[in-house]
Short mmCIF file of the C-alpha atoms (twelve columns), coordinates in Angstrom:
data_MODEL
# 
_entry.id   MODEL 
# 
loop_
_atom_site.group_PDB 
_atom_site.id 
_atom_site.type_symbol 
_atom_site.label_atom_id 
_atom_site.label_alt_id 
_atom_site.label_comp_id 
_atom_site.label_asym_id 
_atom_site.label_seq_id 
_atom_site.Cartn_x 
_atom_site.Cartn_y 
_atom_site.Cartn_z 
_atom_site.pdbx_PDB_model_num 
ATOM 1   C CA . MET A 1   -3.745  -32.084 -27.371 1 
ATOM 2   C CA . GLU A 2   -4.087  -35.004 -24.965 1 
ATOM 3   C CA . ILE A 3   -5.457  -34.312 -21.483 1 
ATOM 4   C CA . GLN A 4   -2.377  -35.863 -19.903 1 
ATOM 5   C CA . LEU A 5   -0.166  -33.394 -21.783 1 
ATOM 6   C CA . TRP A 6   -2.291  -30.480 -20.552 1 
ATOM 7   C CA . LYS A 7   -1.741  -31.676 -16.984 1 
ATOM 8   C CA . GLU A 8   2.005   -31.801 -17.576 1 
ATOM 9   C CA . ILE A 9   1.960   -28.254 -18.983 1 
ATOM 10  C CA . LEU A 10  -0.132  -26.771 -16.173 1 
ATOM 11  C CA . THR A 11  1.520   -28.487 -13.191 1 
ATOM 12  C CA . PRO A 12  4.463   -26.012 -12.940 1 
ATOM 13  C CA . TYR A 13  1.993   -23.110 -13.045 1 
ATOM 14  C CA . GLU A 14  -0.049  -24.673 -10.253 1 
ATOM 15  C CA . LEU A 15  3.130   -25.072 -8.224  1 
ATOM 16  C CA . ALA A 16  4.077   -21.423 -8.813  1 
ATOM 17  C CA . VAL A 17  0.633   -20.196 -7.717  1 
ATOM 18  C CA . ASP A 18  0.743   -22.348 -4.566  1 
ATOM 19  C CA . GLU A 19  4.235   -21.150 -3.638  1 
ATOM 20  C CA . LEU A 20  3.596   -17.473 -4.331  1 
ATOM 21  C CA . THR A 21  0.286   -17.467 -2.468  1 
ATOM 22  C CA . VAL A 22  2.036   -18.891 0.606   1 
ATOM 23  C CA . LYS A 23  4.916   -16.405 0.318   1 
ATOM 24  C CA . PHE A 24  2.733   -13.314 0.060   1 
ATOM 25  C CA . ASN A 25  0.376   -14.495 2.792   1 
ATOM 26  C CA . HIS A 26  3.453   -14.865 4.968   1 
ATOM 27  C CA . ILE A 27  4.363   -11.237 4.251   1 
ATOM 28  C CA . ILE A 28  0.947   -10.246 5.658   1 
ATOM 29  C CA . LYS A 29  1.614   -12.409 8.712   1 
ATOM 30  C CA . GLU A 30  5.054   -10.866 9.292   1 
ATOM 31  C CA . TYR A 31  3.670   -7.328  9.243   1 
ATOM 32  C CA . ARG A 32  0.857   -8.195  11.634  1 
ATOM 33  C CA . GLN A 33  3.110   -10.098 14.025  1 
ATOM 34  C CA . MET A 34  5.219   -6.938  14.279  1 
ATOM 35  C CA . GLY A 35  2.046   -5.036  15.099  1 
ATOM 36  C CA . VAL A 36  2.316   -2.828  12.012  1 
ATOM 37  C CA . TYR A 37  0.034   -2.167  9.084   1 
ATOM 38  C CA . SER A 38  0.365   -4.505  6.091   1 
ATOM 39  C CA . PRO A 39  0.113   -2.944  2.612   1 
ATOM 40  C CA . ILE A 40  -1.284  -6.309  1.485   1 
ATOM 41  C CA . GLU A 41  -4.810  -7.101  2.613   1 
ATOM 42  C CA . GLN A 42  -5.486  -10.331 0.726   1 
ATOM 43  C CA . VAL A 43  -3.797  -12.678 -1.753  1 
ATOM 44  C CA . VAL A 44  -5.515  -15.072 -4.152  1 
ATOM 45  C CA . GLY A 45  -4.108  -17.138 -6.981  1 
ATOM 46  C CA . ARG A 46  -5.385  -19.119 -9.910  1 
ATOM 47  C CA . VAL A 47  -4.274  -21.075 -12.960 1 
ATOM 48  C CA . LYS A 48  -6.281  -20.452 -16.124 1 
ATOM 49  C CA . SER A 49  -8.637  -23.247 -17.051 1 
ATOM 50  C CA . ILE A 50  -7.919  -25.152 -20.250 1 
ATOM 51  C CA . SER A 51  -11.014 -23.622 -21.880 1 
ATOM 52  C CA . SER A 52  -9.840  -20.087 -21.014 1 
ATOM 53  C CA . ILE A 53  -6.394  -20.821 -22.434 1 
ATOM 54  C CA . LEU A 54  -7.935  -22.192 -25.653 1 
ATOM 55  C CA . ASP A 55  -10.230 -19.138 -25.952 1 
ATOM 56  C CA . LYS A 56  -7.301  -16.749 -25.583 1 
ATOM 57  C CA . ALA A 57  -5.131  -18.723 -28.005 1 
ATOM 58  C CA . GLN A 58  -7.921  -18.665 -30.594 1 
ATOM 59  C CA . LYS A 59  -8.518  -14.911 -30.221 1 
ATOM 60  C CA . LYS A 60  -4.826  -14.098 -30.551 1 
ATOM 61  C CA . GLY A 61  -4.045  -16.661 -33.227 1 
ATOM 62  C CA . ILE A 62  -1.626  -18.606 -31.033 1 
ATOM 63  C CA . GLU A 63  -0.778  -22.198 -31.950 1 
ATOM 64  C CA . LEU A 64  -1.127  -24.804 -29.203 1 
ATOM 65  C CA . ASP A 65  2.598   -25.514 -29.148 1 
ATOM 66  C CA . GLU A 66  3.255   -21.775 -28.555 1 
ATOM 67  C CA . ILE A 67  0.965   -21.384 -25.551 1 
ATOM 68  C CA . THR A 68  3.621   -21.298 -22.814 1 
ATOM 69  C CA . GLU A 69  5.756   -18.850 -24.817 1 
ATOM 70  C CA . LYS A 70  3.013   -16.425 -25.878 1 
ATOM 71  C CA . ILE A 71  0.415   -16.481 -23.091 1 
ATOM 72  C CA . GLU A 72  1.785   -14.639 -20.066 1 
ATOM 73  C CA . ASP A 73  -1.090  -15.004 -17.613 1 
ATOM 74  C CA . ILE A 74  -1.591  -18.767 -17.351 1 
ATOM 75  C CA . ALA A 75  -0.593  -18.353 -13.704 1 
ATOM 76  C CA . GLY A 76  -2.125  -15.372 -11.936 1 
ATOM 77  C CA . ILE A 77  -1.726  -13.817 -8.488  1 
ATOM 78  C CA . ARG A 78  -4.122  -11.103 -7.353  1 
ATOM 79  C CA . ILE A 79  -3.027  -8.894  -4.478  1 
ATOM 80  C CA . ILE A 80  -5.697  -6.767  -2.829  1 
ATOM 81  C CA . CYS A 81  -4.772  -3.590  -0.945  1 
ATOM 82  C CA . GLN A 82  -6.769  -1.082  1.082   1 
ATOM 83  C CA . PHE A 83  -5.294  2.105   -0.377  1 
ATOM 84  C CA . ILE A 84  -3.879  3.195   -3.739  1 
ATOM 85  C CA . GLU A 85  -0.513  4.083   -2.186  1 
ATOM 86  C CA . ASP A 86  -0.274  0.513   -0.878  1 
ATOM 87  C CA . ILE A 87  -0.350  -0.751  -4.466  1 
ATOM 88  C CA . TYR A 88  2.917   1.002   -5.273  1 
ATOM 89  C CA . LYS A 89  4.477   -0.285  -2.039  1 
ATOM 90  C CA . VAL A 90  3.602   -3.817  -3.159  1 
ATOM 91  C CA . VAL A 91  5.080   -3.104  -6.608  1 
ATOM 92  C CA . ASP A 92  8.358   -2.151  -4.877  1 
ATOM 93  C CA . ILE A 93  8.223   -5.303  -2.730  1 
ATOM 94  C CA . ILE A 94  7.938   -7.442  -5.862  1 
ATOM 95  C CA . LYS A 95  10.679  -5.537  -7.708  1 
ATOM 96  C CA . ASN A 96  13.075  -5.974  -4.773  1 
ATOM 97  C CA . ARG A 97  12.553  -9.716  -4.344  1 
ATOM 98  C CA . SER A 98  15.425  -11.995 -5.313  1 
ATOM 99  C CA . ASP A 99  13.203  -14.970 -6.160  1 
ATOM 100 C CA . MET A 100 11.517  -13.337 -9.151  1 
ATOM 101 C CA . GLU A 101 12.377  -11.051 -12.040 1 
ATOM 102 C CA . VAL A 102 10.039  -8.399  -13.425 1 
ATOM 103 C CA . LYS A 103 9.438   -8.640  -17.155 1 
ATOM 104 C CA . THR A 104 6.847   -5.897  -17.734 1 
ATOM 105 C CA . CYS A 105 4.650   -3.462  -15.798 1 
ATOM 106 C CA . LYS A 106 1.375   -1.848  -16.874 1 
ATOM 107 C CA . ASP A 107 -0.139  0.869   -14.698 1 
ATOM 108 C CA . TYR A 108 -3.878  0.956   -15.391 1 
ATOM 109 C CA . ILE A 109 -4.371  3.151   -12.328 1 
ATOM 110 C CA . SER A 110 -2.541  6.188   -13.655 1 
ATOM 111 C CA . ASN A 111 -3.719  5.225   -17.153 1 
ATOM 112 C CA . MET A 112 -7.244  3.894   -16.703 1 
ATOM 113 C CA . LYS A 113 -8.687  1.780   -19.528 1 
ATOM 114 C CA . PRO A 114 -11.595 3.335   -21.491 1 
ATOM 115 C CA . SER A 115 -13.958 0.839   -19.838 1 
ATOM 116 C CA . GLY A 116 -13.102 2.212   -16.369 1 
ATOM 117 C CA . TYR A 117 -10.872 -0.727  -15.441 1 
ATOM 118 C CA . ARG A 118 -8.100  0.158   -12.976 1 
ATOM 119 C CA . SER A 119 -5.371  -2.150  -11.692 1 
ATOM 120 C CA . TYR A 120 -1.582  -2.497  -11.691 1 
ATOM 121 C CA . HIS A 121 -0.300  -5.441  -13.747 1 
ATOM 122 C CA . MET A 122 3.130   -7.039  -13.600 1 
ATOM 123 C CA . ILE A 123 4.506   -10.028 -15.476 1 
ATOM 124 C CA . VAL A 124 7.337   -11.706 -13.573 1 
ATOM 125 C CA . TYR A 125 9.591   -14.650 -14.221 1 
ATOM 126 C CA . TYR A 126 9.508   -17.231 -11.427 1 
ATOM 127 C CA . ASN A 127 11.430  -20.500 -11.093 1 
ATOM 128 C CA . VAL A 128 9.817   -23.688 -9.808  1 
ATOM 129 C CA . GLU A 129 11.498  -26.997 -9.027  1 
ATOM 130 C CA . THR A 130 9.630   -29.910 -10.584 1 
ATOM 131 C CA . THR A 131 10.418  -33.613 -10.754 1 
ATOM 132 C CA . LYS A 132 11.877  -32.864 -14.189 1 
ATOM 133 C CA . GLY A 133 14.089  -30.067 -12.900 1 
ATOM 134 C CA . LYS A 134 13.912  -26.274 -12.716 1 
ATOM 135 C CA . LYS A 135 11.361  -24.501 -14.906 1 
ATOM 136 C CA . ARG A 136 11.157  -20.750 -15.498 1 
ATOM 137 C CA . ILE A 137 7.623   -19.567 -16.048 1 
ATOM 138 C CA . GLU A 138 5.744   -16.304 -16.326 1 
ATOM 139 C CA . VAL A 139 3.255   -15.197 -13.675 1 
ATOM 140 C CA . GLU A 140 0.877   -12.245 -13.900 1 
ATOM 141 C CA . PHE A 141 0.345   -10.109 -10.785 1 
ATOM 142 C CA . GLN A 142 -2.752  -7.922  -10.583 1 
ATOM 143 C CA . ILE A 143 -2.574  -5.414  -7.725  1 
ATOM 144 C CA . ARG A 144 -5.741  -3.506  -6.824  1 
ATOM 145 C CA . THR A 145 -7.635  -1.837  -4.021  1 
ATOM 146 C CA . LEU A 146 -10.686 -3.554  -2.557  1 
ATOM 147 C CA . ALA A 147 -12.918 -1.099  -4.430  1 
ATOM 148 C CA . MET A 148 -11.128 -1.660  -7.756  1 
ATOM 149 C CA . ASN A 149 -11.401 -5.411  -7.300  1 
ATOM 150 C CA . PHE A 150 -15.153 -5.199  -6.694  1 
ATOM 151 C CA . TRP A 151 -15.635 -3.230  -9.927  1 
ATOM 152 C CA . ALA A 152 -13.320 -5.479  -11.953 1 
ATOM 153 C CA . THR A 153 -15.071 -8.638  -10.728 1 
ATOM 154 C CA . ILE A 154 -18.472 -7.305  -11.807 1 
ATOM 155 C CA . GLU A 155 -17.131 -6.108  -15.165 1 
ATOM 156 C CA . HIS A 156 -15.452 -9.469  -15.828 1 
ATOM 157 C CA . SER A 157 -18.708 -11.325 -15.136 1 
ATOM 158 C CA . LEU A 158 -20.593 -9.055  -17.539 1 
ATOM 159 C CA . GLN A 159 -17.926 -9.478  -20.230 1 
ATOM 160 C CA . TYR A 160 -18.301 -13.239 -19.884 1 
ATOM 161 C CA . LYS A 161 -22.107 -13.087 -20.018 1 
ATOM 162 C CA . TYR A 162 -22.233 -10.840 -23.089 1 
ATOM 163 C CA . ARG A 163 -19.124 -12.338 -24.753 1 
ATOM 164 C CA . ASN A 164 -17.251 -9.014  -24.702 1 
ATOM 165 C CA . ASN A 165 -20.215 -7.216  -26.278 1 
ATOM 166 C CA . ILE A 166 -21.789 -5.473  -23.295 1 
ATOM 167 C CA . PRO A 167 -24.945 -3.447  -24.126 1 
ATOM 168 C CA . GLU A 168 -24.451 0.321   -24.224 1 
ATOM 169 C CA . HIS A 169 -26.721 1.087   -21.232 1 
ATOM 170 C CA . ILE A 170 -24.728 -1.330  -19.074 1 
ATOM 171 C CA . ARG A 171 -21.439 0.147   -20.300 1 
ATOM 172 C CA . LYS A 172 -22.695 3.557   -19.241 1 
ATOM 173 C CA . SER A 173 -23.574 2.269   -15.763 1 
ATOM 174 C CA . LEU A 174 -20.142 0.635   -15.474 1 
ATOM 175 C CA . SER A 175 -18.440 3.871   -16.497 1 
ATOM 176 C CA . GLU A 176 -20.400 5.866   -13.920 1 
ATOM 177 C CA . SER A 177 -19.680 3.321   -11.195 1 
ATOM 178 C CA . ALA A 178 -15.968 3.395   -12.110 1 
ATOM 179 C CA . GLN A 179 -15.969 7.123   -11.325 1 
ATOM 180 C CA . SER A 180 -17.637 6.345   -8.000  1 
ATOM 181 C CA . ILE A 181 -14.863 3.840   -7.248  1 
ATOM 182 C CA . ILE A 182 -12.254 6.526   -7.959  1 
ATOM 183 C CA . SER A 183 -14.050 8.895   -5.568  1 
ATOM 184 C CA . LEU A 184 -14.245 6.182   -2.892  1 
ATOM 185 C CA . ASP A 185 -10.525 5.392   -3.114  1 
ATOM 186 C CA . ASP A 186 -9.684  9.104   -2.986  1 
ATOM 187 C CA . GLU A 187 -11.951 9.620   0.040   1 
ATOM 188 C CA . MET A 188 -10.382 6.690   1.896   1 
ATOM 189 C CA . ALA A 189 -6.946  8.164   1.206   1 
ATOM 190 C CA . THR A 190 -7.898  11.283  3.214   1 
ATOM 191 C CA . ILE A 191 -8.403  9.189   6.376   1 
ATOM 192 C CA . HIS A 192 -5.531  6.800   5.661   1 
ATOM 193 C CA . THR A 193 -3.605  7.660   8.853   1 
ATOM 194 C CA . GLU A 194 -6.600  7.149   11.136  1 
ATOM 195 C CA . ILE A 195 -7.445  3.793   9.565   1 
ATOM 196 C CA . VAL A 196 -3.837  2.555   9.757   1 
ATOM 197 C CA . ASP A 197 -3.506  3.664   13.400  1 
ATOM 198 C CA . ALA A 198 -6.711  1.816   14.304  1 
ATOM 199 C CA . GLN A 199 -5.558  -1.366  12.560  1 
ATOM 200 C CA . ASN A 200 -2.097  -1.174  14.130  1 
ATOM 201 C CA . SER A 201 -3.664  -0.870  17.593  1 
ATOM 202 C CA . PHE A 202 -5.825  -3.901  16.877  1 
ATOM 203 C CA . ASN A 203 -2.814  -5.956  15.730  1 
ATOM 204 C CA . ILE A 204 -0.712  -4.920  18.738  1 
ATOM 205 C CA . LYS A 205 -3.521  -5.892  21.103  1 
ATOM 206 C CA . ALA A 206 -4.049  -9.224  19.331  1 
ATOM 207 C CA . ASN A 207 -0.322  -10.045 19.586  1 
ATOM 208 C CA . ILE A 208 -0.183  -9.154  23.301  1 
ATOM 209 C CA . ILE A 209 -3.233  -11.292 24.067  1 
ATOM 210 C CA . SER A 210 -1.724  -14.169 22.104  1 
ATOM 211 C CA . ASP A 211 1.509   -13.905 24.144  1 
ATOM 212 C CA . ILE A 212 -0.441  -13.798 27.418  1 
ATOM 213 C CA . LEU A 213 -2.536  -16.853 26.546  1 
ATOM 214 C CA . ASN A 214 0.564   -18.807 25.470  1 
ATOM 215 C CA . ASN A 215 2.269   -17.968 28.743  1 
ATOM 216 C CA . ILE A 216 -0.774  -18.986 30.783  1 
ATOM 217 C CA . GLN A 217 -1.025  -22.245 28.866  1 
ATOM 218 C CA . ASN A 218 2.660   -22.989 29.535  1 
ATOM 219 C CA . LEU A 219 2.266   -22.126 33.250  1 
ATOM 220 C CA . TYR A 220 -0.230  -24.972 33.583  1 
ATOM 221 C CA . LYS A 221 2.766   -27.294 33.110  1 
ATOM 222 C CA . MET A 222 4.933   -25.540 35.721  1 
ATOM 223 C CA . ALA A 223 2.843   -23.738 38.347  1 
ATOM 224 C CA . SER A 224 0.040   -24.834 40.659  1 
ATOM 225 C CA . LYS A 225 -3.478  -24.751 39.298  1 
ATOM 226 C CA . LYS A 226 -4.450  -22.308 42.043  1 
ATOM 227 C CA . GLU A 227 -1.804  -19.789 40.947  1 
ATOM 228 C CA . VAL A 228 -2.637  -20.188 37.264  1 
ATOM 229 C CA . HIS A 229 -6.353  -19.668 37.924  1 
ATOM 230 C CA . LYS A 230 -5.503  -16.503 39.855  1 
ATOM 231 C CA . ILE A 231 -3.414  -15.205 36.919  1 
ATOM 232 C CA . GLN A 232 -6.166  -16.162 34.506  1 
ATOM 233 C CA . ASP A 233 -8.807  -14.287 36.523  1 
ATOM 234 C CA . GLU A 234 -6.596  -11.200 36.627  1 
ATOM 235 C CA . PHE A 235 -6.164  -11.382 32.848  1 
ATOM 236 C CA . TYR A 236 -9.930  -11.531 32.234  1 
ATOM 237 C CA . LYS A 237 -10.407 -8.540  34.526  1 
ATOM 238 C CA . ILE A 238 -7.834  -6.431  32.656  1 
ATOM 239 C CA . TYR A 239 -9.148  -7.635  29.286  1 
ATOM 240 C CA . LYS A 240 -12.661 -6.386  30.108  1 
ATOM 241 C CA . GLU A 241 -11.279 -2.916  30.887  1 
ATOM 242 C CA . ASP A 242 -9.918  -2.740  27.321  1 
ATOM 243 C CA . ASP A 243 -6.805  -0.833  28.412  1 
ATOM 244 C CA . LEU A 244 -3.831  -1.531  26.126  1 
ATOM 245 C CA . LEU A 245 -1.254  -0.131  28.567  1 
ATOM 246 C CA . GLN A 246 -2.534  -2.377  31.366  1 
ATOM 247 C CA . LEU A 247 -2.385  -5.374  29.045  1 
ATOM 248 C CA . GLU A 248 1.218   -4.527  28.133  1 
ATOM 249 C CA . ARG A 249 2.208   -4.242  31.812  1 
ATOM 250 C CA . PHE A 250 0.442   -7.489  32.664  1 
ATOM 251 C CA . ASN A 251 2.186   -9.232  29.754  1 
ATOM 252 C CA . LYS A 252 5.630   -8.068  30.982  1 
ATOM 253 C CA . GLN A 253 4.867   -9.226  34.535  1 
ATOM 254 C CA . LEU A 254 3.695   -12.572 33.209  1 
ATOM 255 C CA . ASP A 255 6.914   -12.926 31.198  1 
ATOM 256 C CA . ILE A 256 8.924   -12.460 34.402  1 
ATOM 257 C CA . ILE A 257 6.805   -15.050 36.250  1 
ATOM 258 C CA . ALA A 258 7.098   -17.565 33.418  1 
ATOM 259 C CA . GLU A 259 10.873  -17.006 33.131  1 
ATOM 260 C CA . GLY A 260 11.195  -17.643 36.884  1 
ATOM 261 C CA . TYR A 261 9.469   -21.009 36.584  1 
ATOM 262 C CA . ARG A 262 11.571  -21.936 33.572  1 
ATOM 263 C CA . ALA A 263 14.733  -21.113 35.536  1 
ATOM 264 C CA . GLN A 264 13.575  -23.352 38.380  1 
ATOM 265 C CA . GLY A 265 13.045  -26.202 35.963  1 
ATOM 266 C CA . VAL A 266 16.597  -26.081 34.580  1 
# 
């Protein structure tokens, strides 16, 4: 197959990965702007390399002209979560979206692979608009915890090194470490509420500080420098005290001051 034809085949998949990565990163942003915990911690995407596609086609006996019909994971999105329960929340988010359609689901968390691999896989149909019109393609989602992703990354590297023939002593170590990953995820689940509360407090504080700094920056255009410097000094004083309630009160007062100046400018 000519290189130019490969580029034509892979371009829609690249577009899908770019779009979906942006969309799911925006979900993270929306949660954090609201000051609430996001079930999604990180999103990464990739399009299989030509060599990986050829390897898979050869192993499965797929002809080159059947690649887009028979290989489902040319485009891949990996969503990383902090807790196991977050994974199923993300699954529901994907199922309820109107811009994609779920084809299949495979739960390797409830049904761990013999190797110790754990992850939730979904194949979805996703439409992209190309210069040649709309194209419906398949995208694989892999949804994992941070701990699962660490294990899977190591295992994948070893599979590549040993060409899917990992020595028995290494397999044993992987199996033992997989059990440790299960224990770690279970242990983190017991302090889920405390972790979420801490992260929510951090996000709320970050949003308040962002609002305050935006208001102060805008006041430079409307108020005297002397008044703005006074407000700025008061902010730094409250910030050092690390009191969220004081920051909230200061932010409300600053909103009133800023609104007053905006009214004067009308």
